[in-house]
C-alpha positions in Angstrom: 106.0 60.2 103.9 103.1 61.9 101.9 100.5 59.6 100.4 101.1 58.7 96.6 97.4 60.4 96.3 98.5 63.7 96.9 101.0 64.1 93.9 99.6 66.4 91.1 96.7 64.9 88.8 98.4 66.3 85.8 102.1 64.8 86.7 100.3 61.3 87.6 98.5 61.0 84.0 101.6 62.5 82.4 104.5 60.2 83.9 107.1 61.5 81.3 106.7 64.9 83.0 107.3 63.8 86.6 110.5 65.1 87.9 112.4 62.8 90.4 114.7 64.1 93.0 117.5 62.5 91.5 117.2 64.0 88.5 117.1 67.3 89.8 120.7 66.5 91.4 121.9 65.4 88.1 120.9 67.7 85.9 119.4 70.7 87.4 117.8 73.5 86.3 118.2 72.4 82.9 115.8 69.5 83.2 113.5 72.1 84.6 113.5 73.9 81.9 113.2 71.0 79.2 110.0 69.7 81.0 108.4 73.3 81.5 109.1 73.5 77.5 107.5 70.2 76.9 104.1 71.6 78.7 104.4 75.0 77.2 104.2 73.3 73.5 101.2 71.3 74.8 99.4 74.4 75.9 100.3 76.3 72.8 99.7 73.8 70.0 96.0 73.5 72.0 95.3 77.1 71.0 96.4 76.6 67.4 93.8 75.3 65.1 94.3 71.8 63.7 93.9 72.2 60.3 96.0 75.5 59.7 98.5 75.0 62.2 98.1 78.6 63.1 96.0 80.7 66.0 92.9 82.0 64.0 91.4 85.3 64.7 87.8 86.2 65.9 84.9 85.8 63.6 81.2 87.4 64.0 77.5 87.0 63.3 76.1 89.6 60.8 74.5 91.6 63.8 77.9 92.1 65.6 79.5 92.7 62.2 77.4 95.3 61.5 77.5 97.2 64.7 81.3 97.0 64.5 81.2 98.5 60.7 78.7 101.2 61.8 76.0 99.8 59.7 72.7 97.8 59.9 72.3 94.2 59.2 70.2 94.8 56.6 72.7 97.1 54.8 75.4 94.5 54.7 72.8 92.0 53.0 71.9 94.9 50.6 75.5 95.2 49.5 75.6 91.7 49.3 72.9 91.5 47.1 74.1 94.2 44.8 77.6 92.8 44.3 79.2 95.4 46.4 80.1 92.7 48.9 80.5 89.1 48.0 77.8 87.0 48.4 77.9 85.1 51.8 78.1 80.8 52.1 76.2 79.1 54.5 77.1 76.6 56.6 75.7 73.0 56.5 73.1 73.8 58.6 72.1 77.0 56.7 73.6 79.8 58.8 75.4 82.8 57.1 79.2 82.0 57.7 80.5 84.3 60.1 82.5 87.3 59.3 86.4 87.8 59.8 88.4 90.7 60.9 89.6 91.0 57.1 86.2 91.1 56.0 85.0 93.6 58.3 87.8 95.9 57.3 86.9 95.5 53.5 83.2 96.1 54.6 84.4 99.3 56.2 86.2 100.3 53.1 83.0 99.8 51.1 81.0 101.9 53.4 83.1 104.4 54.0 83.5 103.7 57.8 86.9 103.1 58.5 88.1 105.0 61.6 91.9 105.2 60.7 93.5 108.9 61.6 94.1 111.3 58.8 97.7 111.8 58.1 97.9 115.0 60.0 97.0 113.4 63.3 99.6 112.1 65.5 99.3 108.2 65.8 98.8 107.1 69.6 102.0 105.8 70.9 100.8 104.2 74.4 102.9 102.6 76.8 100.8 100.1 79.6 103.2 100.8 82.1 103.9 100.1 86.1 106.9 98.4 88.0 105.3 96.1 89.8 104.2 92.8 88.4 100.8 91.1 89.0 99.1 94.4 88.4 97.3 93.6 85.0 99.5 95.2 82.6 100.0 92.7 79.7 96.1 91.7 80.3 95.3 95.5 79.1 97.9 96.4 77.0 96.6 93.0 75.1 92.9 93.3 75.3 93.6 96.9 74.4 95.7 96.2 71.0 92.8 93.7 70.0 90.1 96.0 70.9 91.5 98.7 68.4 92.1 96.1 65.6 88.3 94.6 65.9 87.4 98.1 65.5 89.4 98.8 62.7 92.2 100.4 63.6 96.1 99.7 62.4 97.7 98.7 65.2 101.4 97.4 66.4 102.1 95.7 69.5 105.5 96.0 70.7 106.5 93.6 73.4 109.4 95.0 75.5 109.5 92.6 78.2 112.1 89.7 78.4 109.5 87.7 79.9 107.4 87.8 76.8 104.2 86.7 78.3 102.3 89.0 75.2 104.4 87.2 72.6 103.3 84.0 74.0 99.8 85.0 73.4 100.4 85.6 69.7 101.2 81.6 69.7 105.0 81.6 70.1 107.4 79.8 72.5 109.5 83.1 72.6 112.7 81.5 73.4 112.2 78.2 71.0 110.5 80.3 67.9 112.1 83.3 68.2 116.0 84.3 67.7 117.9 87.6 69.0 117.7 89.3 65.6 113.8 89.1 65.7 113.4 91.0 68.9 114.2 94.7 69.3 117.3 93.1 70.7 118.8 92.4 67.2 117.4 95.9 65.8 119.5 97.8 68.6 122.5 96.0 67.4 122.1 96.4 63.5 119.5 98.8 63.0 120.9 99.7 59.5 121.4 96.3 58.6 118.2 94.8 59.7 115.9 97.7 59.8 112.7 97.6 62.2 110.4 96.5 59.4 112.1 93.1 59.0 111.2 92.0 62.7 107.5 93.2 62.2 105.2 90.0 62.0 101.7 89.6 60.9 99.4 88.2 63.7 96.1 85.7 63.8 94.5 89.1 64.4 93.9 91.2 61.0 95.2 94.8 61.3 97.3 93.8 64.4 101.0 93.5 63.8 103.5 92.3 66.2 107.3 92.8 67.2 107.9 90.0 69.8 110.4 89.4 72.7 112.3 86.7 74.1 114.5 86.4 77.2 117.3 87.9 75.0 116.0 91.3 75.3 116.9 91.1 79.2 120.6 92.0 77.8 119.4 95.2 76.7 119.5 96.4 80.3 123.1 95.8 80.6 124.2 96.9 77.4 122.3 100.3 77.4 123.8 101.0 80.7 127.2 100.1 79.5 126.5 102.5 76.7 125.9 105.5 78.6 128.7 104.7 80.8 131.1 104.7 77.9 130.1 106.9 75.9 128.3 109.7 78.5 125.6 110.3 75.6 122.0 109.4 76.3 120.8 109.1 72.5 120.8 105.3 73.2 117.5 106.0 74.9 115.9 107.3 72.0 116.3 103.8 69.8 113.1 102.7 70.6 111.6 105.9 69.7 113.6 106.1 66.3 112.6 102.3 65.7 108.6 103.2 65.7 109.6 106.6 64.0 110.5 104.5 60.9 107.0 102.6 60.7 104.7 104.4 62.8 102.9 106.2 59.0 101.3 102.7 58.9 100.0 102.6 62.0 96.7 104.4 64.1 97.7 102.9 67.4 101.3 101.7 68.7 100.9 99.8 72.3 104.0 99.0 74.2 104.2 96.5 77.0 107.6 97.4 78.8 108.8 95.5 81.5 107.5 95.3 85.1 110.7 97.3 86.4 111.8 101.1 86.0 115.0 100.0 84.0 116.8 101.1 80.9 114.2 99.7 78.6 111.6 100.7 80.1 113.0 104.2 80.2 113.4 104.1 76.4 109.6 103.0 76.2 108.8 106.3 78.1 110.6 108.4 76.2 109.1 106.7 72.8 105.3 107.0 74.1 103.2 110.2 73.6 100.6 108.3 76.3 100.7 106.4 79.5 97.8 104.1 80.8 99.1 102.9 84.5 97.2 100.0 86.0 96.9 99.9 89.6 94.8 97.2 92.0 93.2 98.7 94.7 95.2 97.5 97.6 97.5 99.1 100.1 100.5 97.8 98.6 99.9 98.0 95.1 98.9 101.8 95.5 102.2 102.6 97.4 104.1 100.6 94.6 102.2 102.5 91.9 102.7 106.1 93.7 106.4 105.1 93.9 106.7 104.4 90.3 104.8 107.5 89.2 107.6 109.5 91.2 110.6 107.9 90.0 109.5 108.1 86.3 109.2 111.5 86.9 112.6 111.7 88.8 114.1 109.7 86.2 112.9 111.7 83.1 113.5 114.9 84.9 117.1 113.8 85.5 117.6 112.7 81.8 116.2 116.3 80.8 118.6 118.2 83.0 121.9 115.8 82.4 121.4 114.8 78.6 119.8 118.3 77.7 116.8 116.6 76.3 113.3 117.4 75.7 110.8 115.7 77.9 108.4 113.4 76.2 105.1 115.2 76.1 101.9 112.9 76.8 98.7 113.2 75.0 97.3 111.9 78.2 98.4 109.5 81.5 95.5 107.7 82.7 95.6 104.9 85.7 93.2 102.2 85.6 91.7 100.7 88.8 92.5 96.6 88.0 92.1 93.5 89.5 89.3 95.0 91.3 87.2 92.7 93.6 84.0 94.2 94.2 83.1 91.7 96.9 86.0 93.0 99.2 85.4 95.9 101.1 88.5 97.2 101.3 88.7 97.1 97.5 86.2 99.4 97.5 87.3 102.0 100.1 90.9 101.9 98.1 89.2 102.6 94.9 87.0 105.3 96.0 90.2 106.9 97.5 92.1 106.1 94.4 89.0 108.4 92.4 89.3 111.0 95.2 93.1 111.5 95.0 94.0 111.1 91.1 90.4 112.5 89.7 90.0 113.0 86.4 93.2 111.2 85.6 91.8 107.9 86.5 89.3 106.3 84.0 85.4 105.6 85.0 85.9 102.1 84.0 87.7 99.4 86.0 89.2 96.0 85.3 88.0 93.7 87.3 88.9 89.9 88.6 87.4 87.1 86.6 87.6 83.5 86.2 87.4 84.1 82.5 90.7 86.1 82.1 92.5 83.1 83.8 90.8 80.7 82.0 91.5 82.1 78.4 95.3 82.5 79.6 95.3 79.2 80.5 94.2 78.3 76.7 96.8 81.1 75.8 94.2 82.9 74.6 92.7 86.7 75.6 88.8 86.7 76.6 88.2 88.6 72.7 89.3 85.5 71.2 87.1 82.8 73.0 84.8 81.5 70.7 82.4 80.2 73.9 82.3 80.8 77.3 84.7 79.0 79.5 82.8 79.5 82.8 79.2 80.6 81.9 77.4 83.0 79.4 77.0 85.3 82.5 80.4 85.3 83.4 81.6 85.5 80.1 79.3 88.2 78.9 80.3 90.2 82.3 84.1 89.9 81.6 83.4 91.0 77.9 81.7 94.2 78.8 84.3 95.4 81.7 87.1 94.9 79.6 85.4 96.5 76.5 84.2 99.5 78.9 88.3 100.2 79.8 89.2 99.9 76.4 86.4 102.4 75.1 87.5 104.7 77.6 91.1 104.7 76.6 90.0 105.0 72.8 88.0 107.8 73.7 91.2 109.7 74.9 93.2 108.7 71.4 90.1 110.0 69.8 90.5 113.4 71.7 93.9 113.9 70.9 93.0 113.5 67.0 92.5 117.0 65.7 90.4 115.2 63.1 87.9 114.0 65.9 88.0 117.0 67.5 84.4 117.8 66.7 83.1 114.7 68.6 84.1 116.1 71.9 83.3 120.0 71.8 
């Protein structure tokens, strides 16, 4: 018999969460589910502001705010003195109160530095795709969406994965706080009655809106397949594209997080996108899996084009990202070098490195961009922020290249 000391510390300090063998025999998976929801609620509640009961977006000191709005700190102070910006409050210790994302956006309006696309520019609709789990797909999608919002773009994040891990990072318990009509599932069933605008939610990140997901979305895999079999029509594949088309004029960037599988929902996402980001860790298994994903996506879209008489989606860019890279492993370095040789310019220069800061932030239901202080150390935190920022910046440059109004920047 294993000694009592081998029990999980968490369960030992929270006896109400301890699961006995007899309980599992009597109540099975239902009991496991209820216990897990209790833990998720505690984690979620820990990420909420105790005063408001909601998640709170980041704020920045004047030096960082000036960098983000494209002006100097002295220009901000001058605008506050002459009334173009409201005067700044002070903390009890005499420091300036930090600036929220909404205040940064107002600054950009005053200074004329908003980065919004021109109406003639095509909004970037980016799918962060791979049919293998654990490659950093949602990590990249979430940080990329927040990166664009921090820099003043209007962003829509669409969680298309029924596991809803991205939705959870916005402060929801997907299968408790959301019903089927709150996701794309409800829109698919009642597109005229509900309208996609009714399921778009504001988030704690100003400028970043969300279409959430929950487990009910998984039913779409079967329902789309059933529709195709019954009606012999591929129009159903366009429902995500049609949903985006009805609201996309309000945004500069749309980020989609599809399921880690090449099913019906993933195909609908790929049909709706005009750009694709493919995370790929530098391991033999992940490399082989990603190669298979690329081939299967290409083949499936070709079949849709051939059988359904459809126009193949045009992508402004397709970029591979080396993800979950560990520089200390020689095999990672070798495979990363091989990936650069094979994919050339299709691979962005920056890589998403492994970091304890990402895992620690996730365990608090936050991204690294949301942390108000380092969880590990200042050195580890700053290094993590830099490589996440570099990956997002490289993809931002691809977006700007696709906008005619910004073409001069790259000529």
